C-alpha positions in Angstrom: -36.7 0.3 9.6 -36.9 3.2 7.3 -35.3 5.4 10.0 -32.4 3.0 10.2 -31.8 3.0 6.5 -32.0 6.8 6.4 -29.5 7.1 9.3 -27.0 4.7 7.6 -27.4 6.7 4.3 -26.7 9.9 6.1 -23.6 8.5 7.8 -22.3 7.2 4.5 -22.8 10.6 2.9 -20.9 12.3 5.7 -18.0 9.8 5.8 -17.4 9.6 2.0 -15.8 13.1 1.7 -13.8 12.5 4.8 -12.4 9.3 3.5 -11.7 10.8 0.1 -9.9 13.8 1.8 -7.8 11.4 3.9 -6.9 9.3 0.9 -5.8 12.4 -1.1 -3.8 13.7 1.9 -2.0 10.4 2.3 -1.2 10.2 -1.4 0.2 13.7 -1.5 1.7 14.7 1.9 2.4 11.2 3.0 4.4 10.5 -0.1 6.2 13.8 0.1 7.2 13.3 3.7 8.5 9.8 2.9 10.6 11.2 0.1 12.0 14.1 2.2 12.8 11.9 5.2 14.2 8.9 3.3 17.9 8.2 4.0 20.2 9.7 1.5 22.5 7.5 -0.5 26.1 8.5 -0.6 27.1 7.8 -4.2 30.3 9.9 -4.1 31.8 8.5 -1.0 33.2 5.0 -0.9 32.7 3.2 2.5 34.5 0.0 1.7 38.2 -0.7 1.3 40.0 1.3 -1.4 41.3 -0.7 -4.3 45.0 0.1 -4.9 47.4 -1.5 -7.3 49.8 -2.4 -4.4 47.6 -4.8 -2.5 48.3 -8.1 -0.9 49.2 -10.2 -3.9 52.2 -8.4 -5.2 50.7 -5.7 -7.3 47.3 -7.3 -8.2 44.1 -5.6 -7.2 42.3 -6.9 -4.1 39.5 -9.4 -4.7 36.9 -7.4 -2.6 
């Protein structure tokens, strides 16, 4: 029984730094990769219909 408790303790001691390193890596590089590969928003380009003063209703702006 003492052997089993000692083995579990050794496994925990070996896995703790690995788990901490993986957590740190995911928080840094994983977040950076998501930021770099995120789709860009086109704020300067308008993709919808352009609003002009001469629209359908005799000079009024469109409702969309």
